[in-house]
Structures are given as C-alpha cells and as structure tokens.
Backbone as ProteinMPNN parsed JSONL, in Angstrom:
{"seq_chain_A": "MTREGKAPGWRQIDLDWLRHQRAAGRTCRDLAEETGFSLGTISYLGRQHDMPGRLSARKV", "coords_chain_A": {"N_chain_A": [[0.668, 10.846, 5.232], [-1.321, 9.949, 7.992], [-2.555, 8.189, 10.906], [-4.561, 9.29, 12.193], [-7.834, 10.528, 13.034], [-11.294, 9.848, 11.965], [-11.76, 7.818, 10.189], [-11.708, 4.293, 9.935], [-8.734, 2.11, 10.249], [-7.115, 1.071, 7.362], [-8.565, 2.607, 5.446], [-7.793, 5.15, 5.614], [-5.518, 5.465, 3.982], [-4.439, 6.947, 1.076], [-5.312, 5.788, -1.953], [-4.494, 6.27, -4.416], [-2.017, 7.652, -4.147], [-0.827, 5.415, -3.016], [-0.729, 3.643, -5.081], [0.856, 5.076, -6.986], [3.326, 5.127, -5.592], [3.922, 2.365, -5.515], [4.043, 1.84, -8.184], [6.298, 3.155, -8.735], [8.334, 1.805, -7.86], [8.699, 1.3, -5.115], [8.893, -0.671, -2.168], [6.554, -2.77, -0.292], [7.258, -3.087, 2.287], [8.858, -0.818, 2.741], [6.941, 1.291, 2.421], [5.118, 0.51, 4.378], [6.655, 1.002, 6.711], [6.85, 3.85, 6.367], [4.321, 4.751, 6.591], [3.325, 3.716, 8.832], [1.415, 1.661, 8.97], [0.919, -1.745, 8.957], [3.027, -4.343, 7.301], [1.416, -6.435, 6.237], [-1.186, -5.065, 5.841], [-0.494, -3.106, 3.977], [0.389, -4.933, 1.841], [-1.897, -6.211, 1.438], [-3.847, -4.316, 0.55], [-2.373, -3.602, -1.854], [-2.836, -6.095, -3.431], [-5.698, -6.221, -3.412], [-6.393, -4.037, -4.987], [-5.291, -4.287, -7.335], [-2.559, -3.345, -7.727], [0.663, -2.401, -8.998], [3.485, -4.479, -8.667], [5.684, -7.036, -7.19], [4.193, -9.469, -6.979], [2.232, -9.2, -8.85], [3.847, -9.176, -11.245], [4.808, -11.689, -11.16], [2.57, -13.274, -11.971], [2.218, -12.934, -14.723]], "CA_chain_A": [[-0.301, 9.905, 5.734], [-1.423, 9.666, 9.367], [-3.615, 7.362, 11.209], [-5.548, 10.141, 13.01], [-9.126, 10.708, 12.309], [-12.32, 8.924, 12.302], [-11.756, 6.615, 9.373], [-10.789, 3.118, 10.583], [-7.477, 1.457, 9.478], [-6.606, 1.21, 5.936], [-9.341, 3.609, 4.732], [-7.041, 6.431, 5.589], [-4.518, 5.48, 2.999], [-4.843, 7.426, -0.192], [-4.937, 4.644, -2.804], [-3.798, 6.886, -5.613], [-0.637, 7.801, -3.637], [-0.085, 4.139, -2.842], [-0.528, 3.115, -6.454], [2.025, 5.741, -7.515], [4.488, 4.757, -4.987], [4.215, 0.956, -5.862], [4.596, 1.914, -9.611], [7.746, 3.84, -8.81], [9.225, 0.635, -7.343], [8.988, 1.126, -3.601], [8.438, -1.863, -1.577], [5.533, -2.764, 0.691], [8.03, -2.906, 3.574], [9.21, 0.736, 2.791], [5.593, 2.078, 2.528], [4.563, 0.323, 5.774], [7.435, 1.858, 7.809], [6.661, 5.179, 6.209], [2.918, 5.169, 6.875], [2.834, 3.275, 10.137], [0.689, 0.507, 8.969], [1.546, -3.083, 8.804], [3.204, -4.703, 6.139], [0.338, -7.118, 5.726], [-2.043, -4.247, 5.34], [0.016, -2.536, 2.629], [0.267, -5.847, 0.836], [-3.213, -6.658, 1.297], [-4.402, -3.198, -0.412], [-1.886, -3.842, -3.209], [-3.505, -7.266, -4.056], [-7.052, -5.97, -3.608], [-6.755, -2.89, -5.83], [-4.521, -4.523, -8.654], [-1.43, -2.276, -7.876], [1.884, -3.112, -9.617], [4.445, -5.04, -7.587], [6.329, -8.205, -7.422], [3.379, -10.474, -7.212], [1.643, -8.989, -10.193], [4.733, -9.496, -12.214], [4.877, -13.17, -11.331], [1.352, -13.767, -12.637], [2.297, -12.787, -16.045]], "C_chain_A": [[-0.183, 9.797, 7.323], [-2.518, 8.8, 9.627], [-4.573, 8.036, 12.12], [-6.82, 10.261, 12.288], [-10.171, 9.834, 12.629], [-12.336, 7.614, 11.509], [-11.01, 5.416, 10.095], [-9.77, 2.578, 9.593], [-7.145, 1.949, 8.212], [-7.422, 2.264, 5.108], [-8.699, 4.867, 4.768], [-5.927, 6.548, 4.762], [-5.089, 6.034, 1.708], [-4.289, 6.486, -1.231], [-4.283, 5.153, -4.04], [-2.25, 6.935, -5.242], [0.036, 6.363, -3.58], [0.193, 3.413, -4.153], [0.659, 3.88, -7.06], [3.28, 5.236, -6.896], [4.861, 3.269, -5.372], [4.719, 1.024, -7.329], [6.019, 2.399, -9.847], [8.641, 2.894, -8.141], [9.528, 0.539, -5.912], [8.285, -0.157, -3.212], [7.295, -1.694, -0.552], [6.067, -2.47, 1.931], [8.324, -1.494, 3.782], [7.973, 1.59, 3.111], [4.984, 1.758, 3.974], [5.391, 1.108, 6.796], [7.016, 3.237, 7.566], [5.343, 5.622, 6.794], [2.518, 4.72, 8.324], [1.845, 2.135, 10.265], [1.475, -0.712, 8.631], [1.834, -3.516, 7.401], [2.096, -5.62, 5.318], [-0.921, -6.181, 5.14], [-1.69, -3.548, 4.066], [-0.07, -3.556, 1.452], [-1.116, -6.241, 0.404], [-3.926, -5.631, 0.303], [-3.708, -3.349, -1.792], [-2.618, -4.857, -4.036], [-4.972, -6.864, -4.355], [-7.332, -4.943, -4.597], [-5.808, -2.951, -7.14], [-3.356, -3.618, -8.764], [-0.227, -3.194, -8.356], [2.706, -3.389, -8.33], [4.937, -6.335, -8.003], [5.301, -9.315, -7.771], [2.654, -10.441, -8.441], [2.441, -9.385, -11.392], [4.912, -11.092, -12.294], [3.698, -13.923, -12.029], [1.414, -13.907, -14.097], [3.086, -13.85, -16.797]], "O_chain_A": [[0.901, 9.586, 7.868], [-3.379, 8.606, 8.769], [-5.355, 7.356, 12.784], [-6.885, 10.114, 11.067], [-10.003, 9.046, 13.56], [-12.778, 6.552, 11.948], [-9.947, 5.531, 10.704], [-9.917, 2.589, 8.371], [-6.914, 3.139, 8.001], [-6.893, 2.747, 4.107], [-9.047, 5.704, 3.936], [-5.32, 7.618, 4.735], [-6.163, 5.6, 1.291], [-3.081, 6.349, -1.421], [-3.526, 4.405, -4.659], [-1.386, 6.364, -5.908], [1.176, 6.135, -3.987], [1.179, 2.693, -4.311], [1.475, 3.192, -7.673], [4.235, 4.936, -7.612], [6.048, 2.984, -5.534], [5.693, 0.358, -7.68], [6.735, 2.157, -10.818], [9.773, 3.295, -7.873], [10.445, -0.163, -5.485], [7.306, -0.623, -3.795], [7.098, -0.604, -0.014], [5.486, -1.682, 2.678], [8.087, -0.963, 4.867], [7.999, 2.478, 3.963], [4.434, 2.633, 4.643], [4.835, 1.801, 7.648], [6.795, 3.896, 8.582], [5.229, 6.687, 7.401], [1.574, 5.227, 8.931], [1.47, 1.686, 11.348], [2.574, -0.655, 8.078], [1.123, -3.194, 6.449], [1.917, -5.576, 4.101], [-1.545, -6.513, 4.133], [-2.523, -3.418, 3.169], [-0.475, -3.243, 0.333], [-1.432, -6.538, -0.748], [-4.535, -6.068, -0.674], [-4.386, -3.237, -2.813], [-2.993, -4.59, -5.177], [-5.451, -7.141, -5.455], [-8.463, -4.912, -5.084], [-5.575, -1.979, -7.858], [-3.134, -3.111, -9.864], [-0.141, -4.408, -8.168], [2.658, -2.769, -7.268], [4.64, -6.754, -9.122], [5.502, -10.035, -8.749], [2.435, -11.473, -9.075], [1.912, -9.847, -12.404], [5.128, -11.669, -13.36], [3.845, -15.018, -12.572], [0.812, -14.798, -14.694], [3.203, -13.781, -18.02]]}, "name": "protein", "num_of_chains": 1, "seq": "MTREGKAPGWRQIDLDWLRHQRAAGRTCRDLAEETGFSLGTISYLGRQHDMPGRLSARKV"}
C-alpha cells in the first residue's frame, strides 16, 4: 500500500485487504503504521465498511 498516485487519501487503500487484515486480528494501530495512514483513517474505514474489530464485537 502506498499513498502515491492520483487517488486522494483513503481511496488508495484496498478495502478487501483491509477487511482481511482486520479479520485476522490485526489492530488499527498496526495497520496505520504499516500503510502510513492515520489511526483515525483506518478506524473510520473499519466503521464505515462494517469490518470486524473490537468495536463491532462490543455491539453484539
């Protein structure tokens, strides 16, 4: 994942990859460090696209 190219901000993140990483138990903090995006951006995408994670587990 790189931030280069014409797509702005979060649109450069492959949502399928992100979903797979979250399902595998990786934290938003780890993914933010790996991708170079902010923790808030990764968290936001997880919430907006109903990805597995700690917040979704609390809602149940």
